[in-house]
All heavy atoms as TSV, in Angstrom:
chain	resi	resn	atom	element	x	y	z
A	1	MET	N	N	-56.080	124.384	-165.131
A	1	MET	CA	C	-57.088	125.021	-165.963
A	1	MET	C	C	-57.402	124.104	-167.162
A	1	MET	O	O	-56.520	123.401	-167.638
A	1	MET	CB	C	-56.602	126.379	-166.455
A	1	MET	CG	C	-56.318	127.409	-165.372
A	1	MET	SD	S	-57.760	127.920	-164.466
A	1	MET	CE	C	-58.464	129.091	-165.575
A	2	GLU	N	N	-58.633	124.157	-167.580
A	2	GLU	CA	C	-59.009	123.447	-168.786
A	2	GLU	C	C	-60.002	124.280	-169.574
A	2	GLU	O	O	-60.642	125.176	-169.017
A	2	GLU	CB	C	-59.566	122.059	-168.467
A	2	GLU	CG	C	-60.939	122.037	-167.883
A	2	GLU	CD	C	-61.450	120.632	-167.658
A	2	GLU	OE1	O	-61.618	119.879	-168.633
A	2	GLU	OE2	O	-61.654	120.290	-166.506
A	3	GLU	N	N	-60.121	123.989	-170.834
A	3	GLU	CA	C	-61.009	124.740	-171.707
A	3	GLU	C	C	-62.399	124.125	-171.703
A	3	GLU	O	O	-62.554	122.915	-171.827
A	3	GLU	CB	C	-60.450	124.743	-173.126
A	3	GLU	CG	C	-61.256	125.596	-174.083
A	3	GLU	CD	C	-60.630	125.601	-175.467
A	3	GLU	OE1	O	-59.511	126.070	-175.581
A	3	GLU	OE2	O	-61.309	125.110	-176.402
A	4	CYS	N	N	-63.393	124.972	-171.541
A	4	CYS	CA	C	-64.771	124.518	-171.589
A	4	CYS	C	C	-65.107	124.191	-173.050
A	4	CYS	O	O	-64.896	125.030	-173.930
A	4	CYS	CB	C	-65.726	125.593	-171.059
A	4	CYS	SG	S	-67.466	125.197	-171.277
A	5	PRO	N	N	-65.619	122.990	-173.345
A	5	PRO	CA	C	-65.932	122.651	-174.717
A	5	PRO	C	C	-67.124	123.408	-175.284
A	5	PRO	O	O	-67.306	123.470	-176.492
A	5	PRO	CB	C	-66.237	121.148	-174.676
A	5	PRO	CG	C	-66.479	120.824	-173.274
A	5	PRO	CD	C	-65.833	121.876	-172.431
A	6	SER	N	N	-67.907	124.011	-174.412
A	6	SER	CA	C	-69.082	124.735	-174.868
A	6	SER	C	C	-68.773	126.190	-175.236
A	6	SER	O	O	-69.147	126.665	-176.319
A	6	SER	CB	C	-70.167	124.722	-173.774
A	6	SER	OG	O	-71.310	125.417	-174.191
A	7	CYS	N	N	-68.073	126.912	-174.327
A	7	CYS	CA	C	-67.817	128.326	-174.578
A	7	CYS	C	C	-66.343	128.655	-174.867
A	7	CYS	O	O	-66.010	129.784	-175.159
A	7	CYS	CB	C	-68.313	129.160	-173.382
A	7	CYS	SG	S	-67.410	128.862	-171.844
A	8	ALA	N	N	-65.450	127.656	-174.744
A	8	ALA	CA	C	-64.010	127.788	-175.058
A	8	ALA	C	C	-63.277	128.728	-174.113
A	8	ALA	O	O	-62.194	129.193	-174.440
A	8	ALA	CB	C	-63.806	128.188	-176.494
A	9	LEU	N	N	-63.809	129.023	-172.940
A	9	LEU	CA	C	-63.104	129.831	-171.956
A	9	LEU	C	C	-62.388	128.923	-170.961
A	9	LEU	O	O	-62.797	127.801	-170.724
A	9	LEU	CB	C	-64.097	130.764	-171.225
A	9	LEU	CG	C	-64.744	131.836	-172.094
A	9	LEU	CD1	C	-65.796	132.587	-171.307
A	9	LEU	CD2	C	-63.697	132.796	-172.619
A	10	GLU	N	N	-61.309	129.413	-170.387
A	10	GLU	CA	C	-60.534	128.656	-169.439
A	10	GLU	C	C	-61.234	128.680	-168.077
A	10	GLU	O	O	-61.609	129.737	-167.580
A	10	GLU	CB	C	-59.121	129.259	-169.281
A	10	GLU	CG	C	-58.281	129.137	-170.520
A	10	GLU	CD	C	-57.763	127.742	-170.740
A	10	GLU	OE1	O	-57.398	127.071	-169.771
A	10	GLU	OE2	O	-57.737	127.314	-171.909
A	11	VAL	N	N	-61.408	127.501	-167.480
A	11	VAL	CA	C	-62.009	127.365	-166.157
A	11	VAL	C	C	-61.152	126.432	-165.311
A	11	VAL	O	O	-60.405	125.621	-165.852
A	11	VAL	CB	C	-63.467	126.844	-166.227
A	11	VAL	CG1	C	-64.376	127.822	-166.935
A	11	VAL	CG2	C	-63.528	125.493	-166.909
A	12	ALA	N	N	-61.255	126.537	-164.020
A	12	ALA	CA	C	-60.515	125.688	-163.098
A	12	ALA	C	C	-60.927	124.238	-163.263
A	12	ALA	O	O	-62.114	123.930	-163.439
A	12	ALA	CB	C	-60.722	126.144	-161.649
A	13	ARG	N	N	-59.968	123.327	-163.204
A	13	ARG	CA	C	-60.251	121.887	-163.359
A	13	ARG	C	C	-61.173	121.351	-162.288
A	13	ARG	O	O	-61.918	120.422	-162.524
A	13	ARG	CB	C	-58.957	121.088	-163.324
A	13	ARG	CG	C	-58.337	120.914	-164.624
A	13	ARG	CD	C	-57.163	119.937	-164.512
A	13	ARG	NE	N	-56.312	120.075	-165.652
A	13	ARG	CZ	C	-56.490	119.419	-166.783
A	13	ARG	NH1	N	-57.424	118.535	-166.864
A	13	ARG	NH2	N	-55.707	119.639	-167.795
A	14	LYS	N	N	-61.116	121.922	-161.102
A	14	LYS	CA	C	-61.895	121.361	-159.983
A	14	LYS	C	C	-63.388	121.665	-160.113
A	14	LYS	O	O	-64.188	121.021	-159.432
A	14	LYS	CB	C	-61.361	121.913	-158.665
A	14	LYS	CG	C	-61.524	123.413	-158.507
A	14	LYS	CD	C	-60.993	123.897	-157.204
A	14	LYS	CE	C	-61.160	125.401	-157.139
A	14	LYS	NZ	N	-60.750	125.935	-155.862
A	15	LEU	N	N	-63.761	122.595	-160.975
A	15	LEU	CA	C	-65.182	122.927	-161.127
A	15	LEU	C	C	-65.912	121.839	-161.900
A	15	LEU	O	O	-65.369	121.227	-162.813
A	15	LEU	CB	C	-65.336	124.255	-161.854
A	15	LEU	CG	C	-64.793	125.477	-161.147
A	15	LEU	CD1	C	-64.963	126.710	-162.027
A	15	LEU	CD2	C	-65.514	125.692	-159.833
A	16	LYS	N	N	-67.156	121.579	-161.504
A	16	LYS	CA	C	-67.968	120.583	-162.178
A	16	LYS	C	C	-68.890	121.225	-163.198
A	16	LYS	O	O	-69.395	120.550	-164.085
A	16	LYS	CB	C	-68.786	119.810	-161.146
A	16	LYS	CG	C	-67.921	119.000	-160.202
A	16	LYS	CD	C	-68.718	118.270	-159.181
A	16	LYS	CE	C	-67.766	117.525	-158.261
A	16	LYS	NZ	N	-68.468	116.806	-157.229
A	17	VAL	N	N	-69.094	122.544	-163.079
A	17	VAL	CA	C	-69.965	123.272	-163.992
A	17	VAL	C	C	-69.240	124.577	-164.410
A	17	VAL	O	O	-68.653	125.255	-163.538
A	17	VAL	CB	C	-71.303	123.617	-163.304
A	17	VAL	CG1	C	-72.191	124.455	-164.219
A	17	VAL	CG2	C	-72.041	122.376	-162.876
A	18	CYS	N	N	-69.264	124.913	-165.678
A	18	CYS	CA	C	-68.649	126.132	-166.162
A	18	CYS	C	C	-69.410	127.336	-165.593
A	18	CYS	O	O	-70.625	127.413	-165.763
A	18	CYS	CB	C	-68.671	126.170	-167.676
A	18	CYS	SG	S	-67.997	127.701	-168.377
A	19	PRO	N	N	-68.716	128.273	-164.925
A	19	PRO	CA	C	-69.389	129.427	-164.354
A	19	PRO	C	C	-69.889	130.433	-165.410
A	19	PRO	O	O	-70.708	131.283	-165.107
A	19	PRO	CB	C	-68.345	130.061	-163.463
A	19	PRO	CG	C	-67.027	129.615	-164.002
A	19	PRO	CD	C	-67.277	128.280	-164.621
A	20	TYR	N	N	-69.417	130.312	-166.635
A	20	TYR	CA	C	-69.778	131.247	-167.691
A	20	TYR	C	C	-71.027	130.796	-168.463
A	20	TYR	O	O	-71.934	131.574	-168.688
A	20	TYR	CB	C	-68.617	131.473	-168.639
A	20	TYR	CG	C	-67.363	131.931	-167.929
A	20	TYR	CD1	C	-66.291	131.043	-167.788
A	20	TYR	CD2	C	-67.238	133.192	-167.363
A	20	TYR	CE1	C	-65.138	131.427	-167.113
A	20	TYR	CE2	C	-66.103	133.572	-166.693
A	20	TYR	CZ	C	-65.058	132.688	-166.564
A	20	TYR	OH	O	-63.933	133.083	-165.898
A	21	CYS	N	N	-71.023	129.525	-168.870
A	21	CYS	CA	C	-72.120	129.067	-169.736
A	21	CYS	C	C	-72.971	127.969	-169.108
A	21	CYS	O	O	-74.020	127.622	-169.629
A	21	CYS	CB	C	-71.581	128.565	-171.079
A	21	CYS	SG	S	-70.613	127.045	-170.943
A	22	GLY	N	N	-72.532	127.400	-167.968
A	22	GLY	CA	C	-73.308	126.387	-167.297
A	22	GLY	C	C	-73.073	124.965	-167.780
A	22	GLY	O	O	-73.782	124.048	-167.385
A	23	TYR	N	N	-72.087	124.773	-168.649
A	23	TYR	CA	C	-71.774	123.424	-169.153
A	23	TYR	C	C	-71.359	122.534	-167.991
A	23	TYR	O	O	-70.546	122.915	-167.165
A	23	TYR	CB	C	-70.657	123.489	-170.197
A	23	TYR	CG	C	-70.196	122.147	-170.686
A	23	TYR	CD1	C	-70.908	121.476	-171.680
A	23	TYR	CD2	C	-69.078	121.543	-170.181
A	23	TYR	CE1	C	-70.495	120.249	-172.145
A	23	TYR	CE2	C	-68.648	120.309	-170.639
A	23	TYR	CZ	C	-69.354	119.665	-171.611
A	23	TYR	OH	O	-68.944	118.423	-172.057
A	24	GLU	N	N	-71.935	121.329	-167.900
A	24	GLU	CA	C	-71.573	120.382	-166.873
A	24	GLU	C	C	-70.491	119.427	-167.396
A	24	GLU	O	O	-70.715	118.714	-168.348
A	24	GLU	CB	C	-72.783	119.580	-166.416
A	24	GLU	CG	C	-73.814	120.416	-165.685
A	24	GLU	CD	C	-74.972	119.600	-165.159
A	24	GLU	OE1	O	-74.789	118.407	-164.881
A	24	GLU	OE2	O	-76.044	120.153	-165.024
A	25	PHE	N	N	-69.310	119.482	-166.762
A	25	PHE	CA	C	-68.214	118.632	-167.171
A	25	PHE	C	C	-68.512	117.192	-166.753
A	25	PHE	O	O	-68.965	116.950	-165.623
A	25	PHE	CB	C	-66.903	119.074	-166.526
A	25	PHE	CG	C	-66.458	120.422	-166.992
A	25	PHE	CD1	C	-66.685	121.558	-166.230
A	25	PHE	CD2	C	-65.818	120.573	-168.209
A	25	PHE	CE1	C	-66.263	122.799	-166.663
A	25	PHE	CE2	C	-65.402	121.820	-168.656
A	25	PHE	CZ	C	-65.642	122.936	-167.891
A	26	PRO	N	N	-68.293	116.234	-167.657
A	26	PRO	CA	C	-68.532	114.834	-167.280
A	26	PRO	C	C	-67.516	114.379	-166.236
A	26	PRO	O	O	-66.343	114.771	-166.275
A	26	PRO	CB	C	-68.352	114.064	-168.578
A	26	PRO	CG	C	-67.571	114.965	-169.471
A	26	PRO	CD	C	-67.840	116.375	-169.029
A	27	LYS	N	N	-67.976	113.569	-165.292
A	27	LYS	CA	C	-67.100	113.056	-164.238
A	27	LYS	C	C	-66.238	111.943	-164.821
A	27	LYS	O	O	-66.737	111.063	-165.488
A	27	LYS	CB	C	-67.925	112.513	-163.089
A	27	LYS	CG	C	-67.085	112.046	-161.909
A	27	LYS	CD	C	-67.957	111.552	-160.796
A	27	LYS	CE	C	-67.115	111.154	-159.595
A	27	LYS	NZ	N	-66.481	109.861	-159.750
A	28	GLN	N	N	-64.934	112.047	-164.598
A	28	GLN	CA	C	-64.011	111.025	-165.061
A	28	GLN	C	C	-63.931	109.924	-163.999
A	28	GLN	O	O	-63.672	110.200	-162.835
A	28	GLN	CB	C	-62.630	111.612	-165.314
A	28	GLN	CG	C	-61.665	110.658	-165.944
A	28	GLN	CD	C	-60.367	111.322	-166.310
A	28	GLN	OE1	O	-60.088	112.422	-165.889
A	28	GLN	NE2	N	-59.565	110.664	-167.087
A	29	SER	N	N	-64.164	108.709	-164.419
A	29	SER	CA	C	-64.172	107.613	-163.474
A	29	SER	C	C	-62.753	107.287	-162.994
A	29	SER	O	O	-61.760	107.555	-163.682
A	29	SER	CB	C	-64.797	106.363	-164.105
A	29	SER	OG	O	-63.960	105.880	-165.118
A	30	ASN	N	N	-62.660	106.681	-161.824
A	30	ASN	CA	C	-61.368	106.311	-161.254
A	30	ASN	C	C	-60.694	105.254	-162.104
A	30	ASN	O	O	-59.471	105.226	-162.232
A	30	ASN	CB	C	-61.542	105.819	-159.825
A	30	ASN	CG	C	-61.853	106.924	-158.862
A	30	ASN	OD1	O	-61.600	108.072	-159.132
A	30	ASN	ND2	N	-62.459	106.582	-157.732
A	31	SER	N	N	-61.471	104.365	-162.699
A	31	SER	CA	C	-60.873	103.310	-163.525
A	31	SER	C	C	-60.220	103.907	-164.771
A	31	SER	O	O	-59.191	103.398	-165.234
A	31	SER	CB	C	-61.895	102.258	-163.913
A	31	SER	OG	O	-62.920	102.823	-164.677
A	32	ARG	N	N	-60.787	104.941	-165.292
A	32	ARG	CA	C	-60.200	105.610	-166.467
A	32	ARG	C	C	-58.876	106.286	-166.099
A	32	ARG	O	O	-57.914	106.209	-166.866
A	32	ARG	CB	C	-61.193	106.620	-167.010
A	32	ARG	CG	C	-60.831	107.147	-168.350
A	32	ARG	CD	C	-61.912	108.041	-168.886
A	32	ARG	NE	N	-61.754	108.253	-170.275
A	32	ARG	CZ	C	-62.513	109.016	-171.006
A	32	ARG	NH1	N	-63.536	109.623	-170.467
A	32	ARG	NH2	N	-62.301	109.187	-172.283
A	33	THR	N	N	-58.839	106.913	-164.947
A	33	THR	CA	C	-57.621	107.550	-164.469
A	33	THR	C	C	-56.535	106.500	-164.213
A	33	THR	O	O	-55.371	106.674	-164.622
A	33	THR	CB	C	-57.874	108.354	-163.190
A	33	THR	OG1	O	-58.911	109.302	-163.426
A	33	THR	CG2	C	-56.633	109.062	-162.690
A	34	LEU	N	N	-56.915	105.406	-163.609
A	34	LEU	CA	C	-55.963	104.307	-163.344
A	34	LEU	C	C	-55.431	103.756	-164.648
A	34	LEU	O	O	-54.221	103.513	-164.793
A	34	LEU	CB	C	-56.635	103.196	-162.513
A	34	LEU	CG	C	-55.799	101.968	-162.237
A	34	LEU	CD1	C	-54.557	102.338	-161.422
A	34	LEU	CD2	C	-56.624	100.911	-161.585
A	35	MET	N	N	-56.288	103.550	-165.615
A	35	MET	CA	C	-55.865	103.004	-166.910
A	35	MET	C	C	-54.894	103.971	-167.612
A	35	MET	O	O	-53.935	103.537	-168.233
A	35	MET	CB	C	-57.068	102.738	-167.799
A	35	MET	CG	C	-56.717	102.057	-169.090
A	35	MET	SD	S	-55.837	100.497	-168.913
A	35	MET	CE	C	-57.097	99.476	-168.241
A	36	ALA	N	N	-55.127	105.268	-167.487
A	36	ALA	CA	C	-54.221	106.254	-168.084
A	36	ALA	C	C	-52.839	106.146	-167.459
A	36	ALA	O	O	-51.824	106.208	-168.173
A	36	ALA	CB	C	-54.781	107.654	-167.927
A	37	TRP	N	N	-52.739	105.981	-166.135
A	37	TRP	CA	C	-51.455	105.838	-165.462
A	37	TRP	C	C	-50.765	104.558	-165.884
A	37	TRP	O	O	-49.540	104.533	-166.122
A	37	TRP	CB	C	-51.605	105.895	-163.948
A	37	TRP	CG	C	-51.671	107.277	-163.423
A	37	TRP	CD1	C	-52.758	107.925	-162.961
A	37	TRP	CD2	C	-50.580	108.210	-163.361
A	37	TRP	NE1	N	-52.445	109.201	-162.601
A	37	TRP	CE2	C	-51.103	109.404	-162.812
A	37	TRP	CE3	C	-49.260	108.145	-163.675
A	37	TRP	CZ2	C	-50.307	110.514	-162.608
A	37	TRP	CZ3	C	-48.453	109.260	-163.452
A	37	TRP	CH2	C	-48.993	110.422	-162.915
A	38	VAL	N	N	-51.514	103.452	-165.967
A	38	VAL	CA	C	-50.923	102.181	-166.385
A	38	VAL	C	C	-50.352	102.299	-167.791
A	38	VAL	O	O	-49.241	101.823	-168.064
A	38	VAL	CB	C	-51.979	101.054	-166.285
A	38	VAL	CG1	C	-51.479	99.781	-166.967
A	38	VAL	CG2	C	-52.338	100.781	-164.829
A	39	MET	N	N	-51.093	102.892	-168.694
A	39	MET	CA	C	-50.619	103.046	-170.069
A	39	MET	C	C	-49.381	103.934	-170.131
A	39	MET	O	O	-48.450	103.643	-170.886
A	39	MET	CB	C	-51.727	103.624	-170.963
A	39	MET	CG	C	-52.896	102.677	-171.169
A	39	MET	SD	S	-52.409	101.129	-171.921
A	39	MET	CE	C	-51.890	101.662	-173.518
A	40	ALA	N	N	-49.349	104.988	-169.344
A	40	ALA	CA	C	-48.181	105.884	-169.314
A	40	ALA	C	C	-46.943	105.136	-168.840
A	40	ALA	O	O	-45.844	105.266	-169.404
A	40	ALA	CB	C	-48.455	107.094	-168.421
A	41	ILE	N	N	-47.104	104.308	-167.809
A	41	ILE	CA	C	-45.976	103.534	-167.295
A	41	ILE	C	C	-45.517	102.511	-168.329
A	41	ILE	O	O	-44.295	102.355	-168.573
A	41	ILE	CB	C	-46.358	102.846	-165.966
A	41	ILE	CG1	C	-46.523	103.902	-164.879
A	41	ILE	CG2	C	-45.313	101.796	-165.566
A	41	ILE	CD1	C	-47.159	103.397	-163.598
A	42	LEU	N	N	-46.455	101.829	-168.955
A	42	LEU	CA	C	-46.077	100.838	-169.972
A	42	LEU	C	C	-45.386	101.466	-171.181
A	42	LEU	O	O	-44.471	100.860	-171.743
A	42	LEU	CB	C	-47.312	100.049	-170.423
A	42	LEU	CG	C	-47.884	99.069	-169.397
A	42	LEU	CD1	C	-49.179	98.461	-169.937
A	42	LEU	CD2	C	-46.884	97.993	-169.041
A	43	LEU	N	N	-45.788	102.649	-171.562
A	43	LEU	CA	C	-45.156	103.327	-172.683
A	43	LEU	C	C	-43.772	103.858	-172.317
A	43	LEU	O	O	-42.892	103.947	-173.164
A	43	LEU	CB	C	-46.040	104.447	-173.197
A	43	LEU	CG	C	-47.329	103.966	-173.910
A	43	LEU	CD1	C	-48.225	105.175	-174.201
A	43	LEU	CD2	C	-47.004	103.248	-175.185
A	44	ALA	N	N	-43.573	104.226	-171.053
A	44	ALA	CA	C	-42.295	104.783	-170.611
A	44	ALA	C	C	-41.282	103.697	-170.266
A	44	ALA	O	O	-40.077	103.943	-170.268
A	44	ALA	CB	C	-42.514	105.694	-169.417
A	45	TRP	N	N	-41.743	102.462	-170.004
A	45	TRP	CA	C	-40.865	101.389	-169.577
A	45	TRP	C	C	-39.694	101.157	-170.550
A	45	TRP	O	O	-38.537	101.075	-170.102
A	45	TRP	CB	C	-41.658	100.120	-169.416
A	45	TRP	CG	C	-40.980	99.018	-168.663
A	45	TRP	CD1	C	-39.671	98.688	-168.734
A	45	TRP	CD2	C	-41.588	98.121	-167.771
A	45	TRP	NE1	N	-39.435	97.611	-167.940
A	45	TRP	CE2	C	-40.585	97.240	-167.327
A	45	TRP	CE3	C	-42.868	97.951	-167.297
A	45	TRP	CZ2	C	-40.857	96.221	-166.435
A	45	TRP	CZ3	C	-43.125	96.940	-166.419
A	45	TRP	CH2	C	-42.126	96.100	-165.990
A	46	PRO	N	N	-39.899	101.052	-171.848
A	46	PRO	CA	C	-38.766	100.841	-172.756
A	46	PRO	C	C	-37.733	101.965	-172.683
A	46	PRO	O	O	-36.530	101.717	-172.789
A	46	PRO	CB	C	-39.392	100.794	-174.145
A	46	PRO	CG	C	-40.811	100.392	-173.909
A	46	PRO	CD	C	-41.165	100.991	-172.594
A	47	LEU	N	N	-38.176	103.179	-172.473
A	47	LEU	CA	C	-37.259	104.300	-172.341
A	47	LEU	C	C	-36.369	104.117	-171.119
A	47	LEU	O	O	-35.143	104.335	-171.177
A	47	LEU	CB	C	-38.048	105.615	-172.231
A	47	LEU	CG	C	-37.213	106.891	-172.083
A	47	LEU	CD1	C	-36.334	107.089	-173.303
A	47	LEU	CD2	C	-38.118	108.071	-171.859
A	48	PHE	N	N	-36.938	103.686	-170.011
A	48	PHE	CA	C	-36.138	103.422	-168.807
A	48	PHE	C	C	-35.122	102.308	-169.031
A	48	PHE	O	O	-34.002	102.375	-168.536
A	48	PHE	CB	C	-37.034	103.101	-167.624
A	48	PHE	CG	C	-37.891	104.243	-167.169
A	48	PHE	CD1	C	-39.238	104.062	-166.909
A	48	PHE	CD2	C	-37.370	105.530	-167.012
A	48	PHE	CE1	C	-40.027	105.103	-166.488
A	48	PHE	CE2	C	-38.156	106.571	-166.592
A	48	PHE	CZ	C	-39.477	106.368	-166.328
A	49	GLU	N	N	-35.524	101.282	-169.782
A	49	GLU	CA	C	-34.605	100.175	-170.063
A	49	GLU	C	C	-33.426	100.639	-170.922
A	49	GLU	O	O	-32.284	100.229	-170.711
A	49	GLU	CB	C	-35.340	99.034	-170.758
A	49	GLU	CG	C	-36.355	98.328	-169.865
A	49	GLU	CD	C	-35.719	97.685	-168.669
A	49	GLU	OE1	O	-34.622	97.100	-168.783
A	49	GLU	OE2	O	-36.342	97.742	-167.575
A	50	ILE	N	N	-33.700	101.515	-171.888
A	50	ILE	CA	C	-32.617	102.038	-172.733
A	50	ILE	C	C	-31.653	102.899	-171.887
A	50	ILE	O	O	-30.458	102.813	-172.043
A	50	ILE	CB	C	-33.214	102.862	-173.885
A	50	ILE	CG1	C	-33.948	101.908	-174.857
A	50	ILE	CG2	C	-32.126	103.659	-174.602
A	50	ILE	CD1	C	-34.752	102.637	-175.931
A	51	ILE	N	N	-32.206	103.687	-171.002
A	51	ILE	CA	C	-31.366	104.525	-170.144
A	51	ILE	C	C	-30.498	103.660	-169.230
A	51	ILE	O	O	-29.324	103.943	-169.030
A	51	ILE	CB	C	-32.245	105.494	-169.314
A	51	ILE	CG1	C	-32.855	106.536	-170.260
A	51	ILE	CG2	C	-31.429	106.161	-168.213
A	51	ILE	CD1	C	-33.890	107.423	-169.592
A	52	LYS	N	N	-31.052	102.557	-168.731
A	52	LYS	CA	C	-30.264	101.643	-167.880
A	52	LYS	C	C	-29.103	101.047	-168.703
A	52	LYS	O	O	-28.015	100.840	-168.167
A	52	LYS	CB	C	-31.142	100.528	-167.322
A	52	LYS	CG	C	-31.899	100.938	-166.137
A	52	LYS	CD	C	-32.652	99.833	-165.386
A	52	LYS	CE	C	-32.769	98.512	-166.055
A	52	LYS	NZ	N	-33.613	97.546	-165.332
A	53	LEU	N	N	-29.320	100.742	-169.954
A	53	LEU	CA	C	-28.269	100.152	-170.786
A	53	LEU	C	C	-27.141	101.156	-171.036
A	53	LEU	O	O	-25.961	100.778	-171.145
A	53	LEU	CB	C	-28.836	99.675	-172.126
A	53	LEU	CG	C	-29.715	98.427	-172.062
A	53	LEU	CD1	C	-30.336	98.177	-173.426
A	53	LEU	CD2	C	-28.913	97.230	-171.590
A	54	ILE	N	N	-27.489	102.410	-171.201
A	54	ILE	CA	C	-26.516	103.437	-171.476
A	54	ILE	C	C	-25.629	103.725	-170.276
A	54	ILE	O	O	-24.427	103.906	-170.398
A	54	ILE	CB	C	-27.194	104.723	-171.996
A	54	ILE	CG1	C	-27.880	104.473	-173.337
A	54	ILE	CG2	C	-26.215	105.869	-172.070
A	54	ILE	CD1	C	-28.713	105.605	-173.840
A	55	PHE	N	N	-26.234	103.746	-169.105
A	55	PHE	CA	C	-25.473	104.128	-167.908
A	55	PHE	C	C	-25.119	102.914	-167.155
A	55	PHE	O	O	-25.104	102.192	-166.525
A	55	PHE	CB	C	-26.250	105.108	-167.026
A	55	PHE	CG	C	-26.463	106.414	-167.712
A	55	PHE	CD1	C	-27.700	106.732	-168.246
A	55	PHE	CD2	C	-25.432	107.316	-167.872
A	55	PHE	CE1	C	-27.914	107.965	-168.882
A	55	PHE	CE2	C	-25.636	108.545	-168.490
A	55	PHE	CZ	C	-26.877	108.855	-169.005
């Protein structure tokens, strides 16, 4: 679920248009999703290294 920025009601993520107010959610590009995963991995990497040192 995500909040519609227009009417602030919760709608299913899979919807492209809010059923309440008609707001059209912008399509998120695949490159943006890929970049988010890469950044998450890079930020988590030091944590994994610290855990390896402890155990």
